[in-house]
C-alpha positions in Angstrom: 96.9 131.3 -11.1 97.3 132.5 -7.3 100.6 134.2 -6.5 102.8 132.0 -4.4 105.0 133.4 -1.8 107.8 131.7 -0.1 108.7 133.4 3.3 112.6 133.3 3.9 113.8 130.7 6.4 116.5 131.6 8.9 119.5 129.6 8.1 119.5 128.0 11.7 116.0 126.5 10.8 117.4 124.4 7.9 118.7 121.1 8.2 122.5 121.1 7.7 122.6 119.1 4.7 119.2 119.5 2.9 118.0 122.9 1.9 114.8 121.7 0.4 112.9 118.9 -1.1 110.9 119.0 -4.6 108.3 116.5 -5.1 106.8 115.0 -8.2 103.0 114.6 -7.9 101.6 111.9 -10.2 102.9 108.5 -9.0 105.1 109.9 -6.4 103.0 111.8 -3.9 99.8 109.9 -5.0 98.7 107.3 -7.4 96.9 109.1 -10.2 98.3 107.0 -13.1 95.4 104.5 -13.2 93.2 107.5 -13.6 95.4 109.0 -16.5 95.7 105.7 -18.2 91.9 104.9 -18.1 91.1 108.6 -19.4 93.7 108.0 -22.3 92.2 104.4 -23.1 88.7 105.8 -23.0 89.6 108.8 -25.3 91.3 106.7 -27.9 88.5 104.2 -28.0 85.8 107.0 -28.5 87.6 107.7 -31.8 87.9 103.8 -32.9 91.5 103.7 -32.1 93.6 101.2 -30.2 95.7 101.8 -27.1 98.2 99.2 -25.8 99.7 99.1 -22.1 102.9 99.8 -23.6 101.7 103.1 -25.2 100.3 104.1 -21.8 103.5 103.3 -19.9 105.3 105.2 -22.5 103.4 108.5 -21.3 104.2 108.1 -17.6 105.8 111.1 -16.4 105.8 112.9 -19.7 104.4 116.6 -20.2 100.8 116.7 -21.2 101.4 118.2 -24.6 103.5 115.2 -25.6 100.7 112.8 -24.3 98.3 114.7 -26.5 100.5 114.4 -29.4 100.7 110.5 -28.8 97.0 110.4 -28.4 96.5 112.2 -31.7 98.8 109.8 -33.4 96.5 107.0 -32.0 93.7 108.6 -33.9 92.3 111.1 -31.4 90.9 113.8 -33.8 90.9 116.6 -31.2 93.2 119.8 -30.8 96.0 119.5 -28.0 94.2 121.6 -25.7 91.1 120.0 -25.7 92.7 116.5 -25.3 94.5 118.0 -22.4 91.5 119.4 -20.7 89.4 116.2 -21.1 92.0 114.1 -19.6 92.5 116.5 -16.8 88.8 116.5 -16.0 88.7 112.7 -15.9 91.5 112.7 -13.4 90.0 115.6 -11.4 86.8 113.6 -11.0 88.9 110.4 -9.8 91.0 112.5 -7.3 87.6 113.9 -6.0 86.4 110.4 -5.4 89.6 108.9 -3.7 93.1 109.8 -3.2 95.8 107.1 -2.9 98.8 108.5 -1.4 101.9 106.7 -2.1 103.2 104.5 0.9 105.2 106.5 3.2 104.3 110.1 1.5 102.4 111.8 4.3 104.8 110.5 6.8 107.8 111.9 5.1 105.9 115.3 4.5 105.3 115.4 8.1 108.9 114.6 9.1 110.3 117.2 6.8 107.9 119.9 7.9 108.9 119.1 11.6 112.5 119.5 10.5 111.9 122.8 8.8 112.9 121.6 5.4 110.8 123.4 2.8 109.1 121.3 0.0 107.8 122.5 -3.4 105.9 120.5 -5.9 107.3 119.9 -9.3 104.6 118.4 -11.6 103.5 118.2 -15.2 100.0 118.3 -14.3 98.2 121.4 -14.6 97.1 124.1 -11.9 93.6 122.9 -11.2 94.7 119.3 -10.5 97.7 120.3 -8.3 95.4 122.8 -6.3 92.8 120.0 -5.9 95.6 117.4 -4.7 97.3 119.8 -2.2 93.9 120.6 -0.9 93.6 116.9 0.2 96.8 117.2 2.5 96.3 117.2 6.2 98.7 120.1 6.4 99.8 122.8 3.9 103.3 121.2 3.7 104.1 122.6 0.2 105.4 126.2 0.0 105.0 126.7 -3.7 104.1 124.5 -6.8 105.6 124.5 -10.3 103.0 122.9 -12.8 102.9 122.0 -16.3 101.3 125.1 -17.6 104.1 127.2 -16.1 106.9 125.9 -18.3 107.3 125.7 -22.1 109.4 122.6 -22.0 108.2 120.0 -19.7 109.9 117.0 -18.3 112.4 115.3 -19.3 113.8 118.6 -19.8 115.3 120.4 -16.6 113.2 123.5 -17.1 110.6 122.6 -14.3 113.0 121.8 -11.7 115.1 124.8 -12.6 112.0 126.9 -11.9 111.5 125.0 -8.8 114.9 125.9 -7.6 114.2 129.6 -8.5 111.1 129.5 -6.5 113.0 127.6 -3.6 115.7 130.3 -3.6 113.0 132.9 -2.6 112.9 131.2 0.9 116.4 129.8 1.2 119.4 131.9 1.2 122.5 130.9 -0.7 120.8 127.7 -2.2 123.1 125.1 -3.5 121.4 122.8 -6.1 123.0 119.4 -4.8 121.7 120.2 -1.4 118.1 120.0 -2.8 116.4 116.6 -3.0 114.2 115.7 -6.1 111.7 112.7 -5.7 110.5 111.2 -8.8 108.9 108.0 -10.0 109.2 108.1 -13.8 112.0 108.1 -16.3 111.4 111.6 -17.9 110.9 112.9 -14.2 114.2 111.7 -12.7 115.9 112.7 -16.0 114.6 116.3 -15.5 115.5 116.3 -11.9 119.1 115.1 -12.5 119.7 117.6 -15.4 118.7 120.5 -13.0 121.7 119.6 -10.9 119.9 118.7 -7.7 120.1 115.3 -5.8 117.8 113.0 -7.8 116.0 110.1 -5.9 114.1 107.5 -7.8 111.2 105.9 -6.1 109.9 103.4 -9.2 106.3 102.8 -9.4 104.2 101.7 -12.3 106.9 102.0 -15.2 110.3 100.6 -15.4 113.2 103.1 -15.1 117.0 102.0 -15.8 119.6 102.4 -13.1 122.0 105.6 -13.5 124.7 107.1 -12.0 123.0 110.5 -12.2 120.5 109.3 -9.4 119.8 107.3 -6.3 117.2 104.4 -6.4 115.1 103.6 -3.2 112.3 100.9 -2.9 109.8 103.2 -1.3 109.3 106.5 0.4 108.8 104.6 3.7 112.7 104.1 3.4 113.4 107.9 3.7 113.3 110.5 6.5 115.2 113.7 6.9 118.4 111.7 8.0 118.5 109.5 5.1 118.0 112.1 2.7 120.8 114.1 4.2 123.0 111.1 3.7 122.2 111.0 0.0 123.0 114.6 -0.3 126.2 113.9 1.4 127.1 111.1 -1.0 126.4 112.9 -4.2 125.3 111.0 -7.5 125.4 107.5 -7.0 128.4 105.6 -8.6 
């Protein structure tokens, strides 16, 4: 995995409220969920099993080892590593064919870039897929990335976002977690972000996520800009 550097930003360059934004990838930055679901269903069918929509929805946002375990329970007689590799290969092929950015994602990235607010990626996908996705962006918006193969405990545990905060702290002095935004679309993801102490913002997509006082909910990334994100940081957790 390539070394990731985050050059320090002068404090004057930062938004007065927001010190950084940590983005989930699958389902938040771009819509890869149909690729994952198709790959899961095909793999279960290959081994003569059955795979329901409810089972697929239950995996949205989860760490890949957890997904592999669920597929094994559904009858896929392969080791965890091979399941992860086969699923990832199918999603890589899908992203190479077409990237479906979530509404407002590119516009928000550009607005944050213009406001000198650093962004990091926090995804349960592994390095090859994250690298391919970031190569498709029109600008290198992300200063660093945390991938599923970098943590021993994935979402919904806070570990991925805690590592994201550690990496963000290399380019932002005196980092305060509540002044960092986490953008997520799934129940495991938003729970992970909230548990890390950052300001968690849910943009629900394909799977239902309950309301909670631990996070904010918005309908679309199109509703967000540096100003509205700053307001959410100032407001703290939703009550």
